[in-house]
N, C-alpha and C positions, 0 to 999 in steps of 0.2 A: 209059310204060316197059313193055317186054315182055321175055320170056325171062329170062335171067340177067344179073347185073351184079356187078362188083367195085367196092366203094365204100370210101372212107376216112372213118371216123367218129372224130373226136378222136384221130387218129393210129393207130387200129386198122383193119386191112384186114378187110373182111367180104365174103363172097360171098353175094349175094342170089339166090334161085332161084325159078323158076316164078312170076314176078311177074305174069303175065297170068291166073293161076288165079283164078277167081271164088269167093270165100269166102262171100258173101251173095247167093245166086242171085236172090232176089226183086227186088233192086235193082241187080244186076250189080256189086257192090262187090268189088274185086279185092284180091289180096294186096299189090300195089303201093300201093293206097290205104290198106290197114291199116298198112303200114310208114310211109307218109307221115303218117297221123294220129298214130301214136305218136311219130314224130320231132318233129312240131310241138307236141305236147302235153307232151313230156318236161319242159320247164322247170317246169310246175306239178305234173306227176305225181311226179317224183323226190323232192321233199321228203316225200311221203306214203308212199313205199315204201322209202326209204333205211334201211338197217340192219334191215330186216324180212325174215325168210325168206319167200320167195314160193312159193306153190303155183300151178302153172300148170294151166290148162285148155286143152288143145290140140285144134284142129280141122283136121287136115291136109287133109281133103277138103271143108272148108266146113261151115257151120252145119247143113246137112241131112245131113251124113255122121256117122260115129261120132266120138266125142270121148273123151278120157281125161284124168284128172287126173295130174299129174306132180309129185312132191315131190323126188325125187332128180335132181340135175343130170344132163342127158344125157351119155353117155359121150364124145360127140364135141365137148363144149364147149371153146371156146378156153381156153388156160391162164390168160388174164387175167381170166376171169369169176370174181368173188368167190363163194365158197361158205362155208357154215357148217354144221357137224354139230350136229344137234338130236335129242335123245331123242324117240322116238315111241311112248310106252307105249300099248298098246291098238290098235296098228296092225292094220288088216285083213289085212295081209300077214305079220304076226308079226315085223316088223323092229323092232329095238331103237332104231334111229336112222335118220335120213335126212340126206343131204348136200344142203341146199337152196341154190338160187341166191339171192343178195342183189343187188338191182337198185340199184346206186349211181351209174351213169353212163349217158350216152346210148348208148354202144356196146352195152351190155348190153340196153337197151331195144330197139334195132334188131335185135340178134341174136335176141331172143325173138320179136319180131314176124315175123321171117323163118321161125321155127319154127311159125307159125300158132298161137302161144300168145295166143289172142284175149282170154282173161280172166286177170287177175292177182288172186290172193287173198292177203291178208296178215293176220297176227295183230295183236292190240292191244298188242304188246310188241316191243321191239327187242333187238338183240344188240350187245355191245361190240366193240371192235376185235380182240379175241382170241377172240370167239365166245361169251362169257359171256352168259347170258340175263338181261335186266333185268326188273324188275317192270313190270306193265302201265302204260302212260302214257296210255291212252285207255279210256273207258267207252263202250259202244255199246248202243243200243236199236234192234233190228232189227224194224221194223213190217211184218208180213206179213198181207195181207188174205185172209180166207176168203170165197170166192164166196158171194153176189154182191157183196160189198164190193170196193172197188177202192182205188187210191191216193188217191182223194178222201176216203174215210173215214180212211185213214192220215194224211192231213194234219190232220184234226181231232184225232186222238190225238197226233200229233207236237207240236201246239201245247200240249197238256196236259203232255206230257213236258217241253217247254221251260219251262213255268211252274214245275214242281217243281225242275228243275235250276237255274234262275235264282235261285229262293228259297234254294237251298243254296249259292249263291255261284259256280256254274259258268257257263261261257259256251258254250252249245251251238251247234253248227253242224249242217247237215242236207244230205243228198244223196239223190237217187233211187237205188234199187238198180239201175236200168237194166232192171229186169224189171217186177215188179208193185208193189213196196213202196217204203218210205222207210227211211232209217237216220239216227238222231240220234246225234251223237258229242260228247264233251267231253274236254278235256285234264285229266288228273288225276294226283295223286301219291298212291301207296299204299305200304304197308309189307309187304303180302303179295299173292301172286298171286290169292288168292281174294276179295280185298276188292271188286273191281269187280263180280264176279258177285253177291256179297251185296247190294251197293248197288242194282244194276240190278233184281234180283229183288224187293227191297223196294219200289222205285218201281212196278214192274209190278203187284205185288199190290195196292198202294194204289189205282192208277188203275182196275184191274179191279173193285175193291170200290166205287169211286165211280161207275162207269158199267158195270155188269155186262151191260147190253144192247148195249154197243158194244165192250168190251175184254175180252180173256182173257189170262191169264198162263201157263196150263197148255198143254201141247203137244197134248193129246187132240184128234184131228180132229173128233170128234162135238161138241165145244164151240165150234168155230171158225166155223161157218157164218154168214156175214153179219157177222162181227165181225173186229176187228183183234187179232192176236196180238202182244203185246210180247215178242219173243223175247230174253229176258235171258241165255239160255244161251250166246249168241255170245261172251260174255266169258270163257268157259272158255279157259284158255291153249292148249288143244289145238285150238281152232277158229279159223277165219279168216272174214273177210268180204271181199267184192269191194272192190278198191282204188278210191279216188276217181279218176275219169277213165278207168278201165278200160272197154274195149268189153265188150259182152255178146253172147252167141250167140243173138240173137233173129232174126226174119225180116229185120229191118232193123238196120243197125249202130248200135243204141242204146248209150248211155254211162251209166255210174253217175256222174251229173252233180251236182256241188254246186249248191245253189239258195239263193236268199235267203228269209228268213222271210216277207217280204211276198208272195212267190210261193206259198209254202205256204198262207198265209192266204187268198189269192185263188183257189186251185185249185177249179174247179167241175166239170171233166171230165177224164178220163184224159189226153187229149192235151195238157192244160196243162203236164204235167210229164213229157213224153216228149221227150228231146233226142238227136238223132242226131249222128254224128261231126262233120259240117260245122258244125252249129249250136253245138256245144260249143267248137270252135276259135274261132268268131266271138265267143262269149260271153267267152272268156278274153281275146281281143284287146281287147274293149271294157271288161271289168269286172275283169280279173285273176283271181286265185285266190280263189274264194268259200269255200274250205274252210280258211281260216287259223284253226287251233284255239286259238292264243294260249297264254298261260302256264298251266302246270299248277296245279291247285287241289287241296288236300288234301280228300279226301272226308269228309263229316261222319259221325259215328257215329250 
């Protein structure tokens, strides 16, 4: 596929542009291939982004060019794209609110891919049909390795996080960040927006206390060398994490890929848990969605 094309997606007409543009120069991965990936992965992506305001990271000139985060829906968005107005206290731009895109259907997925929105980032909460913000329905543990630690060390820590969560009655799932780390999630039911942060911080502090040579829970860079940070702060309602199945803007088209726990346990080298777009499509075709979070569980006190 080259040049421009007009396509019909679930009854919506979309003009796709610059399809031959290379967005991942190291491997020659084009905009057409980005759109193809997101189109094919949409059946498993959509359940994890539906009803969640999405922050876009766009790379109009590819991963080697300048990028920008976009919260507000672009002014040229089709009228059928769902948006929701969300308060943004503490915004770096001083804005009181932003009108976010909500990715509820394949046509919106394709439209965003055509904007070179390579990365999709979403919060751990959803909005209702009229835009009301719900309490968080996910708790996340973002495991970030401090050099020379890698995803291999993250895997050891992820297994410890899993043990704690299972003991608390949760059913954790895990995915790669698509960059350097791992992210452990569980479906939860809470009565306040702060509860998931409180719980995650408690788990992080506990594990750092049990293994101070391997785990840290504070953000200070000086403490993180060779250790894994359990970033509990990603549960702040104002923050987002990269969506499951989102591409990442690395040299190669890596994906934030859901993985099995036995793969985490068996990880010995970084490449064991690096998955590119083609590999993720094949994994989904053979194994389905590995990120089924299941029923929400009330967090223990």
